[in-house]
N, C-alpha and C positions, 0 to 999 in steps of 0.2 A: 412499095413494100406491103405485101399482104400479111398481116400479123396472124400467125397460126394457120394460114391457109395459102394455097397456091394461086397466084394471080392468073386471070385468063388473058392470054396474049392477044386475043381477037377482040377484046372490048375496045370501043372507040372512046378515048379519053375525053373527047369534046362533048359527049352525050351523057347526060345524067342517068345513071343506072337506077335500078329499083331493087328492093329486097336485099338479099345477101350480097349481090353484086355491088350494091351502093356501099355497103360496109367495106368491101375490098377496094373500091374506088377511092373512098375517102382516106383509108389508110395509105394507099399508094401515094396520094398527093400530099398528105398532111402529117403523117406519123412522126417524121423527124422534127418538124416544126413543133408539134405538140410535145415531143420529148424534151425539147429545149424549154418550152414553157413549164413543163413539169419540173425541171431542175430549178427554174427560178421560183416557182411556187414552193417547192420543198425548202429553198433557201429562205424564203420569207416566213416559213413556218418554224424556223429554228428558235426564234425568241419565245414563241408560244410553247414549244416542246420543252425548251430549257426551263421556262418558268413553272410549267406544270410539274416536270420532274423534280425541281428544287423543292416545290411546295409539298409534294408527296413524300419526299425523303425527310423533309422537316416535320411531317405530320401536321401541318398547319393550314387550315382552311382560311385563316385570315390572310395568309400570304397567297393562297391559291386564287382568291377572287380578284385582287388587283393585278396580279401577274397574268392571269388568263385574259382579263379585259385588255390590258396593254398589249399582250402578245397578239390577241385577236385583231386589235386595231392595226397593228403592223401587218398582219397576215391578210387583212381584208382586200386591199388593192391588188395583191398578188393573186388571190383567189378569184377576184373579178376578172383579172387579166386572163387567167386560164379558161374561165367560162366564156369570155368574149372571143378568144382565139378558136376555141372549139365550135362555137356557134357561127362564127364567120366561115369556117370550113363547111359546116352543114348547109349554109345557104350560098356557097360557092362565091364568097366575096373575094375580089381580086388582090387585095392588099397583102404585102409581105408580113410575115409574122412579127418582125421587129417593129415596123411602123404601127401595126395593129396593137401591139402590146403598149407602146408609148401612148398611142391615142386612148387606150382604155384607161391608163393612169389619169390622163387629163380629164376624160369624161366621167369616169366612175370613181376615181380616187377618193374624193371627199365623201361621196355617198356611201361608199363601202366601208367607212370607218365604223359607223354604228353597227352595221350588219356583221362586220368582222368581230367587233367586241362581244356581241351576243353569241355568235358562233363559238368564239374562243372560250367564253364563260361556260357554255354548255359542255364543250369538250373537256374543259378542266374539271367541272363537277362530275362528269361521267367517268373520267379516268380516276378521280379521287374515290368515287364510290366502288369502282373495281378494285382499288387497293384496299379499301375497307373490307370487301368480301374476302380478299386474300389474307388479310391479317386476322379475320374473325376466326375464333376457335370453333364455334358451332357452324355447321354447314347451312347455307341459305335454303330457305324453303322454295319449292317450285313456283309458288305464287310470286315470291320476290324476284326470282330470276325472270319469270315471264314479264312482269311489270317493267323490270330493267331493260329487257330486250325490246319490249313494245315502245317504251319512251325513246330508245335509240332509233327504232325504225321510223317513228313519227318524225323525229328530228331529220332523218335522212330524207323523208318524203318532202318536208317543207323546204329543205335546201335544194332539192332537185327542181322545184318549181319557182322558188324565190330568186335565186341568183341569176337564172337566165332573164327574168323579167327586169332585174336591176341593170343588167348590161345592155338589154335590148331597147327598153322604153323609158321615157320620162313619165313616172306615175307617182302617185302618192302611195304610202305604205298600206293604207286602208284598201286601195284599189287592187294592190298586188295580193293582199290577203284574200279579198273577194274572189279574184281570179283563181287563186289556189284551191279555194273551197269548191267553186263550181267545177273547175277542171277535174279535181279528184272525184267528185260525185259523179260526173259524166263518164269518166274513164277509170272507174274504181279498180277493176281487175288489172288493167294495164299498169296503173301506178302501184298496185300491190305487188305485181311481179317484178317491176323495176326496183322497188324498195327491198324485196327479198333478195334480189340479185346483189344489191349493195351490201346487205347484211352478210350474206355468205362470203362475199369478197373480203370484207373486213375481218370476219371470223377466221378465214384462212390465214390472213396475215398475223392475227394475234395468236392463234393456236400453234402455228408453225414457227413463231419467232424463236430465236433470233435469225434463223436462216432466211426467212422471207424479207428481212430488212435489207438484204442485198438486192432485192427487186425494186425497192422504192425508187432509186434514180431512173429505172428504165420503164416501169409500169406505174408504180405509185398512184397518183391521183388522176393523171390524164386519161388512163385507159378506162377506168370505171366511169368517169365523168362522160367520156365519149360514148360508151355503151348506153348509159342511162339516157343521154340526150338524143341519141339517134333512135332509140325505141319510142320516144314520145314526140319527136320533132314534127312529124307529119301532122299529128293531132294538134300540137301547139300552133303550127302555121295555119291550120284550118280555123281554129278558134280566135287567134290573135292577129291573123293576117300579117305574119312576120315579113315575108318576102314581098308581098304587095306593098306594104308601107315603106320598106327599104328601097324598093324600086322608084317609089314616088318621092322619097326624101331627097333633099339636097345632099351632095357629097360631104361626108364629115359630120353630119348631124344625126342625131337619134330621133326617130319618130316617137309619137305618143300613142299609147293604147289605152282606151277607156275601160274595157271590161271583157271578160270571157263570155261568149254567148252560150 
């Protein structure tokens, strides 16, 4: 299945394509599997969404903080499973998606709890601030809106680089942060473009709601995650040696990556 594009019937499925043909090739192989992962990830996000929604309706930040942290902890392993499945597809790993998803839970489940809690807390605070903007009688200043969008874009950039490292390598958090800084500095304009793409994607869902909610089960998180990762995968592989380390690693184990060059 080539999403939004026609597949080339003459492409050899056993040869790794490049450029836009690689995009079509990956979708043909993995789109249905990633759709199933998306449904599981959306299911895992329900406690977080419910908690944030209840806190906003109650106008209580005291409820928002614990509910966001708890919901994020529940969601963390599901989100890690989505990233793991997409990155396995990008490096042409042979495992079936069900086995890969269960393996991700075993390998990444515990480590993703804290990352999920932080992610959930930020999403909760961000949603609560949006509600405050909506309830405010006076319109927000351009500077306030710019700062709001910039903080959201920075959060998306960090997620784009942090979660792949979490599911790919055994590293310390400090080393992951160092890699993120170095990678962003080296590929600043590419990361800026990927982040802008995510911001536009989210804004479309928000501004056209509730109709866009119908697309969540079908496109939701997996498509924008796939687009973001395919746009930086070649550079990440170059800097972190993803495929080289996985070829050298024993089956079922994760390699370790020291730093981004």
